[in-house]
C-alpha positions in Angstrom: -137.6 -26.6 195.6 -138.7 -27.2 191.9 -139.4 -30.8 191.2 -137.2 -32.3 188.3 -139.0 -32.8 185.1 -137.3 -36.0 184.2 -134.5 -38.4 185.0 -131.6 -39.4 182.7 -128.6 -41.6 182.3 -125.5 -40.3 180.7 -123.6 -42.9 178.6 -120.1 -42.1 177.2 -120.5 -39.1 179.5 -117.1 -37.4 178.9 -116.7 -34.4 181.1 -120.4 -33.7 181.5 -121.6 -31.8 178.4 -124.9 -33.8 178.1 -125.4 -33.6 181.9 -125.0 -29.8 182.1 -127.4 -29.3 179.3 -130.1 -31.6 180.6 -129.8 -30.4 184.2 -130.3 -26.8 182.8 -133.6 -28.2 181.4 -134.7 -29.6 184.8 -133.3 -33.1 184.5 -132.0 -35.3 187.3 -128.9 -37.6 186.5 -129.2 -41.0 188.0 -125.9 -42.5 186.7 -123.2 -41.9 184.1 -120.9 -44.2 182.2 -117.2 -43.4 181.4 -113.8 -45.2 181.4 -111.4 -42.3 181.0 -109.8 -41.4 184.4 -109.4 -37.8 183.4 -113.0 -37.5 182.2 -114.3 -39.3 185.3 -112.4 -36.9 187.6 -113.5 -33.9 185.7 -117.1 -35.0 185.5 -117.3 -35.7 189.4 -115.6 -32.4 190.4 -117.7 -30.2 188.3 -121.1 -32.0 189.0 -120.3 -32.8 192.6 -121.1 -36.4 191.8 -119.7 -39.3 193.9 -117.7 -41.6 191.7 -120.0 -44.5 192.7 -122.5 -43.2 190.3 -120.2 -44.2 187.5 -121.3 -47.4 185.7 -117.9 -47.8 184.0 -117.3 -49.8 180.8 -120.5 -49.9 178.8 -119.8 -53.3 177.4 -120.0 -54.8 181.0 -123.3 -53.1 181.8 -126.3 -55.7 181.5 -129.0 -53.5 182.9 -129.9 -49.9 183.5 -132.5 -48.6 186.1 -135.7 -47.0 185.0 -135.2 -43.5 183.6 -136.8 -41.1 181.2 -134.1 -39.8 178.9 -130.9 -41.6 177.7 -128.0 -39.8 176.1 -124.8 -41.1 174.5 -122.0 -39.5 172.8 -120.8 -42.8 171.1 -117.1 -42.7 170.5 -116.6 -41.3 167.0 -113.2 -42.7 165.9 -114.7 -45.4 163.6 -116.6 -42.8 161.5 -114.2 -39.9 161.8 -112.1 -38.8 158.7 -109.2 -38.6 161.2 -109.6 -42.3 161.9 -109.3 -45.4 159.8 -112.9 -45.3 158.4 -113.4 -48.9 159.2 -116.8 -48.5 160.7 -118.1 -51.7 162.2 -115.0 -53.4 161.2 -113.5 -51.4 164.0 -114.2 -52.7 167.5 -115.1 -49.2 168.6 -117.8 -49.0 166.1 -119.5 -52.0 167.9 -120.2 -49.8 170.9 -123.3 -48.8 169.0 -124.6 -52.3 169.6 -124.1 -52.0 173.4 -125.8 -48.5 173.3 -128.9 -49.8 171.4 -129.0 -52.9 173.5 -129.2 -50.8 176.7 -131.8 -48.5 175.0 -134.1 -51.5 174.4 -133.5 -53.0 177.8 -134.2 -49.8 179.8 -137.1 -48.4 177.6 -136.6 -44.6 178.3 -139.2 -42.2 176.8 -136.7 -40.4 174.7 -132.9 -40.3 173.7 -130.2 -38.3 171.9 -127.1 -40.0 170.4 -124.3 -37.8 169.2 -121.6 -38.7 166.7 -119.3 -37.2 164.0 -120.6 -36.1 160.6 -118.6 -38.9 159.0 -121.4 -41.3 159.9 -123.7 -39.7 157.2 -120.9 -39.9 154.6 -122.0 -42.0 151.6 -119.2 -44.6 152.4 -121.0 -45.2 155.8 -124.6 -45.2 154.4 -125.2 -48.9 155.2 -123.8 -48.5 158.6 -126.1 -45.6 159.5 -129.1 -47.4 158.0 -128.3 -50.4 160.1 -128.1 -48.3 163.3 -131.5 -46.7 162.5 -132.9 -50.1 161.7 -131.8 -51.5 165.0 -133.3 -48.5 166.9 -136.6 -49.1 165.0 -136.5 -52.8 165.9 -136.2 -51.6 169.6 -139.5 -49.9 169.1 -138.3 -46.4 168.8 -139.3 -43.7 166.3 -136.1 -41.8 165.4 -134.6 -39.4 162.9 -131.1 -37.9 162.5 -130.1 -34.3 162.1 -126.8 -32.8 160.9 -126.2 -29.5 162.9 -123.3 -27.1 163.1 -122.7 -25.9 166.7 -122.0 -22.3 165.4 -125.8 -22.1 164.5 -126.8 -22.8 168.2 -124.7 -20.6 170.4 -121.0 -21.2 170.2 -118.3 -19.8 167.9 -117.1 -23.0 166.6 -117.4 -24.8 163.3 -118.4 -28.1 164.7 -120.7 -30.3 162.5 -122.2 -33.4 164.2 -125.1 -35.9 163.7 -127.7 -36.1 166.3 -130.0 -39.1 166.4 -133.2 -38.3 168.4 -135.7 -40.8 169.1 -139.0 -41.4 171.1 -140.7 -44.5 172.4 -144.1 -43.1 171.5 -144.8 -42.0 167.9 -147.1 -39.1 168.8 -144.2 -37.3 170.5 -141.8 -38.1 167.6 -144.3 -36.4 165.3 -144.6 -33.4 167.6 -140.7 -32.9 167.6 -139.6 -29.8 165.7 -135.9 -29.1 165.0 -135.0 -25.8 166.7 -134.1 -23.0 164.3 -130.6 -21.6 164.4 -130.4 -18.7 166.8 -130.2 -15.2 165.3 -127.5 -13.6 167.4 -124.3 -15.5 166.8 -121.4 -15.4 169.3 -118.1 -14.4 167.6 -114.6 -15.0 168.5 -114.0 -11.7 169.9 -116.8 -12.3 172.5 -114.7 -15.1 174.1 -111.1 -13.8 173.8 -109.9 -13.1 177.2 -107.4 -10.3 176.3 -109.3 -8.5 173.5 -110.1 -5.0 174.4 -109.9 -3.2 171.0 -113.3 -1.7 169.9 -114.4 -3.0 166.6 -116.5 -0.6 164.5 -118.5 -2.2 161.7 -120.6 -0.3 159.2 -123.1 -2.7 158.0 -124.1 -0.8 154.9 -120.6 0.2 153.8 -118.7 -2.4 151.7 -114.9 -1.9 151.2 -113.7 -1.0 147.6 -110.4 -1.7 145.9 -108.0 1.0 144.5 -110.2 1.1 141.4 -113.4 1.7 143.3 -114.7 -1.8 142.7 -116.6 -3.5 145.6 -114.6 -6.4 147.2 -116.9 -9.5 146.8 -117.2 -12.0 149.6 -115.6 -15.4 149.3 -118.2 -18.0 149.7 -115.7 -20.7 150.6 -114.4 -18.9 153.6 -115.1 -20.0 157.1 -115.8 -16.3 158.1 -115.6 -13.1 156.4 -116.0 -9.4 157.4 -116.9 -7.0 154.5 -115.6 -9.5 151.9 -112.2 -10.1 153.4 -111.5 -13.4 155.1 -111.3 -13.4 158.9 -108.5 -16.0 159.1 -105.2 -16.7 157.3 -104.3 -20.2 156.0 -100.7 -21.3 156.0 -99.8 -23.7 153.2 -98.1 -24.0 149.9 -100.7 -26.1 148.0 -103.6 -23.7 147.8 -103.9 -20.0 146.9 -106.2 -17.2 147.9 -106.0 -13.7 149.3 -105.7 -14.9 152.9 -103.3 -17.8 152.2 -99.8 -17.4 153.3 -97.1 -19.4 151.5 -93.6 -20.3 152.6 -92.1 -17.9 150.0 -94.2 -15.2 151.7 -92.5 -15.8 155.1 -88.9 -16.5 153.8 -86.7 -13.9 152.2 -87.3 -14.7 148.6 -86.9 -12.7 145.2 -89.9 -11.9 143.0 -88.3 -14.4 140.6 -88.4 -17.2 143.1 -92.0 -16.3 144.0 -93.0 -16.6 140.3 -91.4 -20.0 140.0 -93.3 -21.2 143.1 -96.5 -19.9 141.7 -95.9 -21.7 138.4 -95.7 -25.0 140.4 -98.7 -24.2 142.4 -100.7 -23.3 139.3 -99.7 -26.4 137.3 -99.2 -29.3 139.7 -102.9 -30.3 139.8 -103.1 -30.6 135.9 -103.6 -34.1 134.7 -100.9 -34.0 132.0 -98.3 -34.0 134.8 -99.6 -37.2 136.6 -102.5 -39.1 138.1 -102.7 -37.5 141.5 -104.5 -34.5 142.7 -101.1 -32.8 143.1 -98.1 -33.8 141.0 -94.4 -32.9 141.1 -92.9 -31.2 138.0 -89.6 -32.1 136.2 -87.1 -29.6 135.0 -88.4 -30.3 131.4 -92.0 -29.5 132.7 -90.8 -26.2 134.2 -89.0 -25.3 131.0 -92.0 -26.1 128.8 -93.9 -23.5 130.9 -91.0 -21.0 131.0 -87.8 -21.8 129.1 -85.9 -19.3 131.0 -86.0 -21.5 134.2 -82.8 -23.4 134.8 -81.9 -26.2 137.2 -79.8 -24.0 139.5 -82.9 -21.9 140.3 -84.9 -24.9 141.3 -82.1 -26.2 143.4 -81.8 -22.9 145.2 -85.4 -23.3 146.3 -84.6 -26.8 147.4 -81.7 -25.4 149.7 -84.3 -22.9 151.1 -86.6 -25.9 151.9 -89.4 -24.5 149.9 -89.2 -27.2 147.3 -87.8 -30.8 147.5 -86.5 -33.3 144.9 -88.5 -36.5 144.6 -87.6 -39.6 142.6 -90.6 -40.0 140.4 -89.9 -43.2 138.4 -87.4 -46.1 138.4 -86.1 -48.8 136.2 -86.3 -52.2 137.9 -83.2 -54.5 137.9 -84.9 -57.8 137.8 -81.5 -59.6 138.2 -81.2 -58.3 141.7 -84.8 -58.7 142.6 -84.3 -62.0 144.6 -85.1 -62.9 148.3 -87.7 -60.1 148.5 -90.1 -59.7 151.3 -93.8 -60.1 150.6 -94.4 -56.4 150.4 -91.5 -55.8 148.1 -92.7 -58.6 145.8 -96.2 -57.0 145.7 -94.8 -53.7 144.7 -92.5 -55.1 142.0 -95.3 -57.2 140.6 -97.6 -54.2 140.2 -95.1 -52.5 137.8 -95.3 -52.9 134.0 -92.3 -53.1 131.6 -89.8 -53.0 134.4 -90.8 -49.4 135.2 -91.9 -48.2 138.6 -93.8 -45.0 138.7 -94.5 -43.7 142.1 -97.8 -41.9 141.6 -99.2 -45.0 139.9 -98.4 -47.1 142.9 -100.0 -44.5 145.2 -103.5 -45.1 143.7 -103.0 -48.9 143.5 -105.8 -50.6 145.3 -103.9 -53.8 146.4 -101.3 -51.7 148.1 -103.9 -49.6 149.8 -105.8 -52.8 151.0 -102.6 -54.3 152.3 -101.5 -51.0 153.8 -98.1 -51.3 152.2 -96.0 -48.2 152.9 -94.1 -46.9 149.8 -92.1 -44.5 151.9 -90.6 -47.5 153.8 -90.3 -50.1 151.1 -88.9 -48.0 148.2 -85.8 -46.8 150.1 -85.0 -50.6 150.8 -85.4 -51.5 147.2 -83.1 -48.6 146.1 -80.6 -49.6 148.8 -80.6 -53.2 147.3 -80.0 -51.6 143.8 -83.2 -53.1 142.6 -84.5 -49.7 141.7 -82.5 -47.3 139.6 -83.9 -43.7 139.5 -84.8 -42.5 135.9 -86.6 -39.2 136.6 -86.4 -36.6 139.4 -89.0 -34.0 139.9 -89.6 -31.0 142.1 -92.5 -30.6 144.6 -93.1 -28.3 147.5 -91.5 -29.3 150.8 -94.6 -28.9 152.7 -97.3 -31.0 151.2 -99.7 -31.6 154.1 -102.4 -29.0 154.2 -103.5 -29.9 157.8 -99.9 -29.5 159.1 -99.6 -25.9 157.9 -96.2 -24.2 157.8 -93.6 -23.9 160.5 -96.0 -25.0 163.1 -98.9 -22.7 162.1 -102.0 -24.0 160.2 -104.4 -21.0 160.7 -104.6 -17.7 162.5 -108.0 -16.3 163.2 -108.7 -12.7 163.6 -111.1 -11.5 166.5 -113.6 -10.4 163.8 -114.1 -14.1 162.9 -117.5 -15.5 163.5 -116.1 -19.0 164.1 -113.1 -21.1 165.3 -112.3 -24.5 163.8 -113.5 -27.7 165.5 -111.8 -28.4 168.7 -110.3 -31.9 168.5 -108.8 -34.1 171.1 -105.3 -33.9 169.6 -105.1 -30.1 169.4 -104.3 -28.3 166.2 -101.9 -25.7 164.9 -104.7 -23.1 164.9 -104.1 -19.8 166.6 -105.9 -16.5 167.3 -104.8 -12.9 167.3 -106.3 -9.9 169.1 -105.2 -7.5 166.5 -107.8 -6.1 164.2 -106.8 -5.5 160.6 -108.4 -2.7 158.7 -107.8 -2.9 154.9 -109.3 -1.5 151.7 -108.4 -4.4 149.5 -107.0 -8.0 149.6 -103.4 -7.1 149.0 -103.4 -4.6 151.9 -105.3 -7.1 154.1 -102.6 -9.7 153.5 -99.6 -7.5 153.8 -101.0 -5.9 157.0 -101.4 -9.4 158.5 -97.9 -10.6 157.6 -96.3 -7.4 159.0 -98.5 -6.6 162.0 -99.4 -10.2 163.2 -97.2 -12.9 161.9 -93.8 -11.2 161.8 -94.4 -9.6 165.1 -95.7 -12.9 166.6 -98.9 -11.3 167.7 -100.7 -14.6 167.9 -101.3 -17.4 170.3 -103.2 -20.6 171.0 -106.6 -20.5 172.7 -106.4 -20.8 176.5 -108.2 -23.4 178.5 -110.9 -20.9 179.5 -111.5 -19.9 175.9 -111.6 -23.5 174.9 -114.4 -24.0 177.5 -116.3 -21.2 176.1 -116.0 -22.4 172.5 -117.7 -25.5 173.6 -120.3 -23.8 175.6 -118.9 -24.7 179.1 -118.3 -22.0 181.8 -115.0 -20.6 181.5 -114.1 -21.7 185.1 -115.0 -25.3 184.4 -112.5 -27.5 186.4 -110.0 -29.2 184.0 -106.4 -30.6 184.4 -103.7 -28.0 184.0 -101.8 -29.9 181.3 -102.8 -28.6 177.9 -102.7 -31.9 176.2 -105.0 -33.4 178.8 -107.7 -30.7 178.9 -107.5 -30.3 175.1 -108.4 -34.0 174.8 -111.3 -33.7 177.2 -112.8 -30.6 175.7 -112.2 -31.8 172.2 -114.0 -35.0 172.8 -117.0 -33.3 174.5 -120.3 -32.1 173.0 -121.2 -28.5 172.5 -123.4 -27.8 175.6 -125.7 -25.2 174.0 -126.6 -27.5 171.1 -127.7 -30.3 173.5 -129.5 -27.8 175.7 -131.6 -26.5 172.8 -132.4 -30.0 171.4 -133.4 -31.2 175.0 -135.7 -28.2 175.3 -137.3 -29.1 172.0 -137.8 -32.7 173.1 -139.4 -31.6 176.4 -141.7 -29.2 174.4 -143.2 -32.2 172.8 -144.8 -33.1 176.2 -143.0 -36.5 176.4 -142.1 -36.0 180.1 -145.3 -34.2 181.2 -146.6 -37.2 183.1 -143.4 -38.9 184.3 -142.7 -39.6 187.9 -139.4 -38.5 189.4 -140.1 -39.2 193.1 -138.2 -42.3 193.5 -134.6 -42.3 194.5 -132.1 -43.8 192.1 -131.4 -47.5 192.9 -127.9 -48.4 194.1 -125.4 -49.8 191.9 -125.1 -52.9 194.0 -128.7 -53.7 194.0 -129.7 -52.9 190.4 -126.7 -53.5 188.2 -125.1 -56.7 187.0 -121.8 -56.3 185.1 -121.1 -58.8 182.5 -117.7 -60.5 182.2 -116.5 -61.7 178.7 -117.5 -65.2 179.5 -121.1 -64.1 180.2 -121.6 -62.6 176.8 -124.2 -64.4 174.8 -122.8 -67.0 172.4 -125.7 -67.3 170.1 -127.3 -64.6 168.0 -130.7 -63.7 169.5 -133.2 -60.9 169.0 -132.4 -57.3 169.9 -135.1 -57.6 172.6 -133.5 -60.3 174.7 -129.7 -60.1 174.4 -126.8 -57.9 173.5 -126.4 -58.8 169.9 -123.1 -59.6 168.3 -121.9 -57.6 165.2 -119.9 -60.4 163.8 -122.3 -61.5 161.3 -123.9 -58.3 160.4 -120.6 -56.3 160.1 -119.5 -58.7 157.3 -122.5 -57.6 155.2 -122.9 -54.0 156.3 -119.3 -52.5 156.1 -119.2 -48.9 155.3 -118.6 -48.0 151.6 
């Protein structure tokens, strides 16, 4: 039997993405650390690992056994755009301290830490610098890399940061980031019910009705011959593969034109301070004087548009016995006039997390606010939500699928191939052959596994919400596998010994209670440091 090249410990192990990748490179897992019951069950079933190998809550681990390679997919909520962006101010962000403490305590030869790309955003620069500084203080030579999983063997647009470090500088100097693979996996390669043969002529570009070549859209996730391989459902953007509510509902050409006028003008600064502003009847009539109020109200009845109260007069005589939040809102208005979009960008309201959608109706009910201007906006104003339960639908020709996330998304796939000569034909064919005939569906559990680089028969819970959470929180296995191979090729594990059995948990591990946590700030080398003092100075921008 071939001897394992190195031993590793798998922190924040999830369902075993790191483990699978490292075992495929000859590694032996000594222990893993995870607190989610579903993740632990999935990890143990698929790896045939006894649950006793789980070290549990990382904040209670005081010591790790000797090993060669440390991995950690540190929870990302603190840095993700989807989270509150509080960084180290969020307790979860402090798990970086626990991770670096155990890195320093156990002194492995190398490590990989993975996190969301939000950690490299400018607003988090001080936090990332702090993490790298602490790693350096622990005696490691590290660098970070921002990679897209699509470039390394999975059909998924998943951009993540990977911090890779070595205890010995000579191996850090030898490390070379692997080049993206040439042969990319497409969505059609993993769709379980796709049988239609796709014929692509590499040297032939489609032309429009006038013989002009259709140019590729650089902003698209994926294109084939210049036409987008997915369709986006929303009313706030436009493009040849954008589907609007007025395309789906039975509307007249006149109604479509009014909707396009709003779409085209709502982002102009002369209509307000926001990225998208509602327009009044007067604004519409300034653009096209033939538009009347009844036409706008018809679109409101169709639930394409909505009426919004844009500004209010303040009745100071009734502004008594107000709550703290109500007082803050009123005091941030000038000349007894409340303008909603001005308050939406007010810093004090943002810092205090005051909800206008909750407070304004209360002030209206108390007759403190009297509406002075009504405007019209689109009913659906959240791009990520999509329309009628659909955000995006991807064609099998697509190179890529969106990032799998724990909460699932309104993204769908179709197995229908659309052949079109121009953008209009492409769009109409999709609406009639795919959307209206409901020839689309969510990805299956097996497909989600393949999108993340797991075997399609990976054992997961049957409930969709549960398995999607597990898969969405995992790492892309092929990315870790390729990075691990590059680390091994530096020679860092050439002279390691893996002959000893892993120590028992009872003999080698001491679990800290809260009372045992150090009360005084010491150096990184001796104790688990507290983030309290540092976080006050190094909050993300």
